[in-house]
C-alpha positions in Angstrom: -17.7 -8.1 -18.1 -14.8 -6.0 -19.3 -15.1 -2.3 -19.9 -12.8 -1.8 -23.0 -12.9 1.9 -23.2 -9.8 3.1 -21.1 -10.6 5.4 -18.2 -8.5 8.3 -16.8 -8.6 11.6 -14.9 -7.5 15.1 -15.1 -3.9 16.0 -14.6 -1.2 13.5 -13.6 2.0 12.6 -15.3 3.5 9.8 -17.3 6.9 8.6 -15.8 8.5 5.7 -17.7 6.9 2.5 -16.4 10.1 0.4 -16.0 8.2 -2.6 -15.1 11.3 -4.8 -15.2 9.9 -7.6 -13.1 6.4 -7.9 -14.7 7.1 -11.4 -16.3 9.0 -12.7 -13.1 6.7 -15.0 -11.0 6.6 -14.8 -7.2 9.3 -16.6 -5.2 9.0 -17.5 -1.6 11.8 -15.5 0.2 13.1 -17.7 3.0 12.5 -16.0 6.3 15.8 -14.7 7.9 17.3 -16.0 11.1 15.7 -13.2 13.0 12.5 -10.9 12.2 11.8 -7.5 13.7 8.1 -6.9 13.7 7.1 -3.3 14.2 4.1 -2.6 16.3 3.2 0.4 14.1 2.2 -1.0 10.7 -1.0 1.0 10.1 -2.6 4.3 10.5 -3.7 5.0 14.0 -2.5 3.8 17.3 0.5 1.5 17.5 -0.2 -2.0 18.8 1.1 -2.9 22.3 3.1 -6.0 23.0 1.2 -9.3 24.0 4.4 -11.2 24.5 7.5 -11.0 26.8 11.2 -11.3 26.1 12.1 -15.0 26.2 8.7 -16.2 25.4 8.2 -18.8 22.7 5.8 -17.9 19.9 4.3 -19.6 16.9 3.8 -18.6 13.3 0.7 -16.5 13.0 0.3 -15.8 16.7 -0.9 -12.4 17.7 1.9 -10.8 19.5 0.6 -7.2 19.5 -2.8 -5.3 19.8 -4.4 -2.2 21.0 -8.1 -1.9 21.7 -7.9 1.8 22.3 -8.7 3.7 19.3 -7.9 3.0 15.7 -5.6 0.2 15.5 -4.7 -3.3 14.1 -3.1 -6.4 15.5 0.3 -7.7 14.5 1.3 -11.4 14.3 4.5 -13.5 14.4 5.7 -14.2 10.9 7.9 -17.1 12.1 8.0 -19.5 15.0 10.7 -19.0 17.6 11.6 -17.1 20.8 11.3 -13.4 21.6 14.8 -12.0 21.9 14.1 -8.4 22.4 11.4 -5.8 22.4 12.7 -2.4 21.7 13.2 0.3 19.2 14.3 -0.3 15.5 14.7 2.0 12.5 11.4 2.2 10.5 10.6 3.1 6.8 9.8 6.8 7.7 13.1 7.4 9.4 11.8 7.4 12.9 12.4 4.8 15.6 9.5 2.4 16.3 9.0 -0.4 18.9 9.4 -3.9 17.4 9.3 -7.4 18.6 12.4 -9.3 17.4 11.9 -13.0 17.2 14.7 -15.5 16.7 13.6 -17.9 14.0 13.6 -21.6 15.1 13.3 -22.7 11.4 10.2 -24.7 12.1 7.3 -22.4 11.1 5.2 -24.2 13.6 1.7 -22.8 13.1 -0.4 -21.3 16.0 -3.1 -23.7 16.9 -5.8 -21.0 16.7 -5.2 -20.7 12.8 -8.0 -22.4 11.0 -9.7 -21.8 7.5 -13.1 -20.2 7.3 -15.1 -22.1 4.6 -18.3 -21.2 6.5 -18.0 -17.5 5.7 -21.0 -17.4 3.6 -23.1 -18.3 6.7 -21.4 -15.9 9.0 -22.8 -12.4 9.5 -21.1 -9.3 8.1 -20.2 -8.4 11.7 -18.6 -11.7 12.3 -16.5 -11.5 9.2 -15.4 -7.9 9.9 -14.4 -9.3 13.4 -12.3 -12.0 11.6 -10.7 -9.2 9.4 -9.9 -7.3 12.4 -8.3 -10.1 14.4 -6.3 -11.0 11.3 -4.6 -7.4 11.3 -5.4 -6.8 7.6 -4.7 -3.2 6.7 -4.4 -1.2 3.3 -1.5 -2.9 1.5 -1.2 -0.4 -1.3 0.9 1.9 1.2 -1.6 3.7 3.3 -2.1 1.0 6.1 -5.6 2.1 7.1 -7.1 -0.8 9.0 -9.6 -2.7 6.8 -12.0 -3.5 9.5 -12.4 0.1 10.3 -13.0 1.0 6.6 -15.9 -1.5 6.6 -17.4 0.2 9.6 -19.6 2.5 7.6 -21.3 5.4 9.6 -25.0 5.0 10.0 -25.8 7.9 7.8 -23.8 6.4 4.9 -24.6 3.5 2.6 -22.2 1.7 0.3 -23.3 0.6 -3.3 -19.9 -0.1 -4.9 -16.8 -2.0 -4.0 -13.8 -0.7 -6.2 -10.6 -2.9 -6.2 -7.5 -0.9 -6.7 -5.1 -2.7 -9.1 -3.8 0.2 -11.0 -0.2 -0.2 -9.6 0.7 3.2 -11.1 4.2 3.6 -9.5 7.0 2.8 -11.8 9.0 -0.5 -11.2 6.4 -2.0 -8.8 4.8 -5.3 -10.2 3.6 -7.3 -7.2 0.0 -6.4 -7.7 0.2 -7.3 -11.5 1.6 -10.8 -10.4 -1.1 -11.4 -8.0 -3.7 -10.9 -10.6 -2.0 -13.6 -12.7 -0.9 -16.0 -9.9 -3.6 -15.6 -7.2 -6.7 -14.8 -9.3 -9.1 -17.4 -7.4 -8.0 -15.8 -4.1 -8.7 -12.2 -5.4 -12.2 -13.1 -6.6 -12.9 -14.9 -3.3 -11.8 -11.8 -1.3 -13.9 -9.5 -3.5 -17.0 -11.7 -2.7 -16.2 -11.8 1.1 -15.9 -8.0 1.0 -19.0 -7.5 -1.1 -20.9 -9.5 1.6 -19.5 -7.5 4.5 -20.1 -4.1 2.7 -23.6 -5.3 1.5 -22.9 -4.2 -2.1 -24.0 -6.0 -5.2 -21.5 -4.5 -7.6 -17.7 -4.6 -7.7 -15.3 -3.1 -10.3 -11.7 -4.2 -10.5 -9.5 -1.3 -11.9 -6.4 -2.6 -13.7 -4.0 -0.7 -16.1 -4.6 -1.6 -19.8 -0.9 -2.2 -20.1 -1.0 -5.2 -17.5 -0.3 -8.1 -19.9 -2.4 -11.2 -19.1 -4.8 -9.8 -16.6 -7.8 -9.7 -18.7 -7.2 -13.4 -19.8 -6.6 -14.4 -16.0 -9.9 -12.7 -14.9 -12.2 -13.5 -17.7 -13.0 -17.1 -16.7 -14.2 -15.7 -13.4 -16.0 -12.7 -14.6 -18.1 -14.8 -16.8 -19.4 -16.8 -13.9 -19.5 -14.1 -11.1 -22.4 -11.7 -11.2 -21.7 -8.2 -10.3 -17.8 -8.4 -10.6 -16.5 -6.4 -13.7 -13.2 -5.3 -14.9 -12.5 -1.6 -15.8 -9.2 -0.9 -17.9 -7.4 2.2 -16.9 -5.0 4.5 -18.7 -1.3 4.0 -17.7 -0.8 7.2 -16.0 0.4 8.4 -12.4 -1.3 8.6 -9.8 -4.1 6.4 -11.2 -3.9 4.3 -8.1 -4.8 7.2 -5.8 -8.4 6.5 -4.7 -9.8 9.9 -5.7 -8.5 9.5 -9.2 -9.5 5.9 -9.3 -13.1 6.7 -8.2 -13.2 9.5 -10.8 -11.9 7.3 -13.6 -14.4 4.5 -12.8 -17.4 6.3 -11.9 -17.1 9.8 -13.1 -17.8 11.2 -9.7 -15.6 13.4 -7.6 -15.1 13.4 -3.8 -15.6 16.8 -2.5 -12.9 18.7 -0.6 -12.5 17.1 2.8 -14.8 14.3 1.8 -14.3 10.5 1.8 -15.2 7.7 -0.6 -18.1 6.8 1.8 -19.8 10.1 0.7 -20.1 8.6 -2.8 -21.1 5.2 -1.6 -17.8 3.7 -2.6 -15.3 1.4 -0.8 -11.9 1.3 -2.3 -9.6 -1.6 -1.4 -6.2 -2.4 -2.8 -5.9 -5.8 -4.7 -3.1 -7.0 -2.3 -5.6 -6.4 0.6 -8.3 -8.3 -1.2 -5.7 -11.2 -1.6 -5.1 -11.1 2.1 -8.9 -11.5 2.8 -8.8 -14.4 0.5 -6.0 -15.9 2.2 -7.7 -15.5 5.5 -10.7 -17.4 4.4 -9.0 -20.3 2.7 -6.0 -20.9 5.2 -6.9 -18.8 8.2 -3.5 -17.1 7.9 -3.6 -13.5 9.5 -1.5 -10.8 7.7 2.1 -11.7 8.2 3.4 -11.9 4.7 2.9 -10.1 1.4 4.2 -9.6 -2.1 7.1 -7.4 -2.7 8.9 -6.1 -5.9 12.7 -5.7 -5.8 13.7 -3.7 -8.9 15.8 -0.9 -10.4 19.6 -1.2 -10.1 19.7 -4.8 -8.9 21.1 -7.9 -10.7 17.7 -9.6 -10.9 14.5 -7.6 -10.7 12.0 -10.0 -9.0 8.9 -10.4 -7.1 8.9 -12.1 -3.6 6.4 -13.2 -1.0 8.1 -11.9 2.0 7.4 -12.4 5.8 6.8 -9.3 7.7 9.9 -8.3 9.8 12.3 -9.3 7.1 15.0 -6.7 6.6 15.5 -4.9 3.3 19.0 -6.4 3.1 17.6 -10.0 2.6 15.6 -8.8 -0.3 18.5 -7.1 -2.0 20.6 -10.2 -1.5 18.0 -12.5 -3.0 17.8 -10.1 -6.0 21.7 -10.7 -6.7 22.7 -7.5 -5.0 23.3 -4.2 -6.6 24.1 -3.6 -10.2 26.7 -0.9 -9.8 27.2 1.4 -6.9 23.7 2.4 -5.4 22.9 5.9 -5.2 19.5 5.6 -3.5 17.4 2.9 -2.0 13.6 3.6 -2.0 11.2 1.6 0.1 8.2 1.6 -2.3 8.2 3.3 -5.7 10.2 6.2 -6.9 7.4 8.8 -6.9 6.0 8.4 -3.4 8.3 5.9 -1.7 10.7 6.7 1.2 14.5 6.9 0.8 16.3 4.6 3.3 19.7 5.1 5.1 19.7 1.7 6.4 19.1 -1.7 4.7 18.2 -3.2 8.2 14.7 -1.6 8.2 12.1 -4.4 8.2 9.4 -5.0 5.7 5.9 -4.3 7.0 2.3 -4.9 5.8 2.5 -1.5 3.9 5.6 -2.0 1.9 5.1 -3.2 -1.6 8.6 -2.6 -3.1 12.2 -2.0 -2.7 13.6 0.2 -5.7 17.3 0.9 -6.2 18.8 3.7 -8.2 22.4 3.7 -9.3 24.8 6.3 -8.3 24.7 9.2 -10.7 20.9 8.6 -11.8 19.3 10.4 -8.9 18.7 14.0 -9.3 20.2 16.1 -6.6 20.8 19.7 -6.2 20.5 22.1 -9.2 17.3 23.9 -7.9 16.7 27.1 -9.8 14.1 29.9 -9.3 10.5 29.2 -10.4 9.9 30.3 -14.1 6.1 30.4 -13.6 5.5 27.8 -16.3 2.3 26.4 -14.5 3.5 22.8 -15.1 2.9 21.9 -11.4 -0.6 23.3 -11.5 -1.5 21.3 -14.7 -0.1 18.2 -13.3 -1.8 18.3 -9.9 -4.8 15.9 -10.0 -6.3 17.6 -6.9 -6.5 21.1 -8.7 -4.0 22.7 -6.1 -1.5 25.5 -6.7 1.7 23.6 -5.6 4.1 26.6 -6.1 1.9 29.0 -4.0 1.5 26.2 -1.2 5.3 25.6 -1.1 6.0 29.5 -0.6 3.3 29.5 2.2 4.9 26.4 3.9 8.2 28.0 3.6 6.8 31.0 5.4 4.8 29.1 7.8 1.6 30.9 6.9 -1.2 28.7 8.5 -4.0 30.8 7.3 -2.9 30.7 3.7 -2.3 27.0 3.8 -5.8 26.5 4.9 -7.1 28.9 2.3 -5.4 27.0 -0.5 -6.7 23.6 0.8 -3.2 22.0 1.3 -4.9 19.1 3.2 -6.3 17.9 -0.1 -2.9 17.1 -1.2 -2.2 13.3 -1.4 1.6 13.7 -1.8 1.7 12.0 -5.1 4.7 14.0 -6.2 3.4 14.9 -9.7 4.3 18.6 -9.0 7.9 17.9 -8.2 8.1 15.5 -11.1 7.0 18.0 -13.6 9.0 21.1 -12.2 11.8 22.1 -14.6 13.3 24.1 -11.8 13.6 21.0 -9.6 12.0 22.7 -6.7 11.4 20.1 -4.0 7.6 20.8 -4.0 6.7 17.5 -2.3 9.0 18.3 0.5 7.2 21.7 1.1 3.8 20.1 0.8 4.6 17.5 3.6 6.1 20.3 5.7 3.2 22.4 5.3 0.8 19.6 6.2 2.8 19.0 9.3 2.5 22.7 10.3 -1.3 22.5 9.7 -1.7 19.5 12.0 0.5 21.0 14.7 -1.6 24.2 14.6 -4.9 22.1 14.9 
């Protein structure tokens, strides 16, 4: 069933979509001569190395894990020899430990990798264990380990699986292409997750402007009981789980609450695809779809091995179109600016967006004119200007009073500010102050 009436939420902004690569099918990006696989590709405790320098590894082999606390394994994305284990630059600007593998060009598959056609006979706990061992995390950017999201507290009960296919960031199109090119895998992944979560209803949330998605899904929706498509308004941040839940169900997560509190499990469509891949091929999470767009010669979508440097994607897209002014890992609203093109792609990275020099706003901040646009744009009903002032002053009491931790860093406030005040910067700084105080 397709719900034709378009759903939305309060607040948000309408940046130009710039979906330059929406009609470009995925291409497999050949893995580089060397991959550097960070041990921190998820929320929680970083994995620890399970291999040593000089050791030969196979594609798909588990090379890092940590059983202490919230974590997820990492796997070799190529076969070859471990050259070094040490720090590399990561997307957030910090150093992080990575396992660097010299690619032997053979893609020799680890002998432990086998498909799981018997998943319907497996128990939910057994499937959750497979998902954990495969290292699947939230691939929309958050990186929350999927097996942990499926571990519902005893006092909660899920009744709805919500597949997040909103892809509301400008430029990014890899989720859109998955809908078109991997429809069967997505439906399979949904069915697997519905079994693990013990729910009988799933909604796929996709933007109404995603051409071809309805046609691709319809043959499956006609046959599959309990899987429906909900069309969403093209607005940012429609893909944030709180806004998605409200748009689809009309319910709001209370301050400090979680989707579990409403009986909802939200999973990104790329994560669902990874679950489908696990069942059909046995492949753990060592590759993902990535969009390369903006000021490049050929905006494209690639299937990329984890550990591939940004430079390889830029080269595949024909290089820069003009002098680059900024390279963003992710989309322009919430992505992270990069100072090096050697930063490796991880499970969380869905795009590389380039802006030409002269097109990136910089400087020119003026005093606040009290226009209220940041308040109107905030989907979380916060007061960004006041929060920014309190973060600048370091007033922990006031930051708590105005519920700063409800901020999801969507950047709607900064985008809508005519004074160009870096509100997102202050939101992040204030949240860091709160965490340090706690």
